[in-house]
N, C-alpha and C positions, 0 to 999 in steps of 0.2 A: 472369167475371173483370172486376173493376170498377176503373176509374181514378177515384181520389178527388181527387188533386191532380196536375197536370202535373209531371213530373220524378220522381215516385215510382213504385215498382213497383205492378203491378196486384195486387188482392187478391181472393181467392176468397170469394164471398159468396152466401148463399141469399137470393133476392129473390122477390117475388110473381110468379106467372105472369101475363104481360101478356094483356090482353083485346083482341081486334080490334074496332075501332070501324068506323063506316061507311066502306066502301071499302078496308078492310084485311083482310089474311090473317094468321092465326097460323101460324107455320112452326116445325116441330121441326127444329132444326139438325142436319145430318149432318156437315158439314165447313165450316170457315171458313179460308181462306188468310190468311196474315200478310203484309201489304203494307207497303212503306216509308212510305206515308202514315200507317199506324197508328203507326209509330215517331215520325214528326214530331208526331203528336197527343200521344202519351205523353210525349215529351221536351219538350213545351212550345214547339215551333217553329211550330206553327199556333195562332193566337189564338182565345180564347173558345169552347172546346169546351163542350158540355153537361156539367155535373158534378152528381152523379157520372155516369160514362159507362161503358157497355159498348162497347168498340171492336169493329172488324171489319166489313168491307164486301165481302168476297168469299165470299158465303154460299150454300151448297147445302143445301136442306132439303125437307121434305115438308109440304104444307099439311094442317093438322089442324083448322082452324076458320076460319070466314069471318064478317066483319061484314056488315051490310046493304049492298046495292048491288054485290056482287061477283058477276060473271058469268063472268069469264075462267078462274077456277080452281075446282076442287072438292077436297074432302078426298081425300088420297091422291096428288095431283099433285106431281111434283117441280119445284121452281122455283129460280131463282137470284136473289139479292137483291144489287144492285150499290151502288156509291157514291152515285149520284144517287137520292135517296129521295123527292123531291117538288119540284115547281116550281109557280109561281103560275098559269101558263097565260094570263096577261093582259098581261104587260109586253111591251115592244117586242121583246125577245130571244125570248121564248116564241112570240110571234105571227109571227116571221120564221124559225122553224125552228132557233133557236139557244138552245134551252132549257138547254144546258150553261152559258150565261152569265147565267141568271136571277138577278137581284139578291136574290131572296127564297128561293132554293133551300134545301132541307134535305138533309143528307148523312148516310148510314148510317154509324154508328160515329164520328160527329163531332158533329153537332147532333141526331142521333137515335140511340137505342141500337142496337147492332149485334150481330154474330154470335159474339162470344166468350162464348157462353151456350148453354143447352140449347134455348131458345125465343126467337123474335123476332117482332115484328109489323112488317108492311111494307105500304105502299100497293100494291094489286094492279096498278095501272097501270104501275108502275115495276119490276115483277118480270119475269123472262124465262123462257120455256120453253126447255129445254136439249136439245142433241142427245143422244139416248139412248146413243150409242156411248161417251161419256166417263163413267167411274165417278165417284162423288161426289168423292173426294179429288183426282183429276186434273182434274175440272171446275172446282173452286173457284178456282184461279188465273186461269182464263179471265175471271172476272167483273171484274177490274181490270187485272192485268198483261197479259192478252190484249186487252181492250177499249181501254185507253189506248195500249198499244203499237201496235195497229192504227190508231188515230186518228193517232198520230204518223207511222206509215209512210205513210198516205195523203197527208199534207202534203208528203212528199218527191216526189210526182208519179211520173214514170217514171225516177227516178234509178237508174242501173245500178250504180255503185260507191257503196256505202252504208257509212259509218262508224257504229259504235255504241259509245258511251262509257258503260261500266258494263254488265257482262254478268251480269245477275241474272234475276229472275223474268220481267220483261217482255221482256228481250232474247232469252231462250232460246226464247220462243214466237214472237216477231217474226222471228227469224232463219230459222225453219223455213218461215214463210209467204213471206218474201222469197226464199228459195232456190227454192221452187216457182215463183215469179214470174220467175225467171231473173236475179236480182240477185246481185252479189258483195258479201259481207259482210266488213268489216274491223273486228275487235273490239279495243277499247281497254279495258284493265282497270287496277286498282290496280297501281302499280309492284311488280314481283316476284311477282304472283299467278299463278304457273305453272298452278295447278289450274284457275283460271277460263279461262286461255288455252287449255288443253287441252280444256276443256269446250266452248268456242266452236268450236274446230276440229272436234270430234266432231259438231257440229251443222251443219257445212258452211262455216264461215268460211274464206275463202281466206288470211287472215292474222290473227294475234292477237299483241298486244304491249302494252307499257306505255303508259298514257295520256300520259306525258310525252314519248314518242317521236314524231317526225314520221311521218305516214302514208307508206307505201311507194309509193303512187301518188296522183295527184290524184283526190279524191273528188267525186262529183256532189252528195252531200248527207250530212249527219250528224245523228244523233239522240243527245241526251245524256240518259241516265237517272240517272247519278250526280248527287247534289245538290251539285255542286262548281262554283261560279261561275267559277273560273279555267279550267275546261275550255272555256268559250265561245270564248275567244281561240284556244286550241289547235285547236278544230274549225274556226274561221274560216280559220286558216292552212292547214288540210287541204283545204277545199273549193275547187273551181274557180270561175271567174267565173260569176255568175248562180246559184251554188249556195245552198242553204238549210241553216241549222242549226236544228234543232227541239229545244226544251227540253221534255222529256217529263214532268217532275215537278211536283208541286204546290208544292214548296219547293226553294229552292236558296240556297246562301250567296251573298253579294254578288259581283257580277261586277266584277273589277278593271278599272281604266281600260286601254284599249288604243288603239293608233294607228288613226286613221280608215282608213288604207291597207288594214287587214284587212277592212273592211266594203265598201270601194269596189268598183267593177265589179259593182254590183247583187247583191252577196251579201246574204242576209237572215237575220234571227234571228226565230224565232217560237215562241210557247209553245203548249202544249196544256192546255186547261182542262176537266176533267171529261169527260162523255160525254153523248150523246143516246140516246134509245131507238132512233132510227133506226140509230145506230152499232151497237147491240146486235143488231138484226135482221139487219143486213148481215154482221156479224162471225160470228154463230152459223150463218148460212147458209153462210159460207165454210168454217168449220172442220168442217162436216158433209162437205164435199167434199174438204178437205185435212186428212187425219188429222194431228193434232199430238201428239207425244210429250212429255207434260208431266212434267218431273222434279220430284219432291217429296221433302221430308223430313217425316215424320209426328211430331206431338207430341200429347200428351194436353192437354185443356183447361187443367188446372191447371199445365201447364208452359209457358203462354203467355209468361211472362217470359223463360224460357230461349230460346224461339224468337225473341223480339225481340232478345235479347242477341246471338245468333248472326247475325241480320240486321245489327245495328249494327256488328258486328265484321267483316262481310264473309266469314263462314264458311259460307255456304250455297251450294249449287249448285242452281239452279232456285228453287223456292218452298217455304217452310215452310207446313204445313197443320195446323190443329188438328183432330183426329179426335174428334168429339163424340158423334154418334149412329150411326156407321157400323158399329160392332161390329168395327172393324179395330184391332188392337193397335198402339200406336205402336212405331216401330223402323225 
């Protein structure tokens, strides 16, 4: 499924089979989750994508070929291909363990072709070995919704009362980890989205309500997954002195002006940018010990536009996943 121009629907195209170059693996895609970042790319909210582009960066597949210099994987290995597809390894960010901030980084499904396809090539150094307990379709959302959600969660420190604004793919994974850690989850959804609020409660949220409502208690921290800048002020009102508001998305609408009083008393606002390979190693080690129930809605590859439309409209519970080589019928 190819993006030819931002703002247009993806088109089903037959393209040449990619060939792995030095350091790359050729992966037969089994499943690829549909991320809100894909939506921002397709809708033109993220600038300068590779065009034409195959989106998708939550990829589960089987290695079917390798280029020269690949020692980590062999044909037949199952791998996960994430958003971070390549970094320079030489800039000050890479050399200080912050490769997620590399100024020269390349990203799967944005500046590199991604997983809305039958095959993809990827740099073997940025692919992950996956816990065998997770089937392909359930593993796919872990590659971004899980990883970025976990990075956002770590930024909240030992916060006991945690607010989550936007209860979608990332939040439903994060909530399960947070509950095992003994945290209390307060879920804020689109106004009137009763289904999302019930979904949050089913995953252990102690409270769920509209994002326009005040929090029922003073929060220690909040994470915003919804790409709505106005929620920043709402979250600041909800957190206690010294609390943190973490913006977990790659894109957000402009943040309206707010009174300094909301930020005073050492409240903080922080963003999450991308991921590191160290994040992945830690996260996949964790979800091996903490079983996560990943809720998915399955789509065929050619129905990617329908999956994006449902995500845009807020009509999904959990994550949408394109079933490509799994042999699993959509439904």
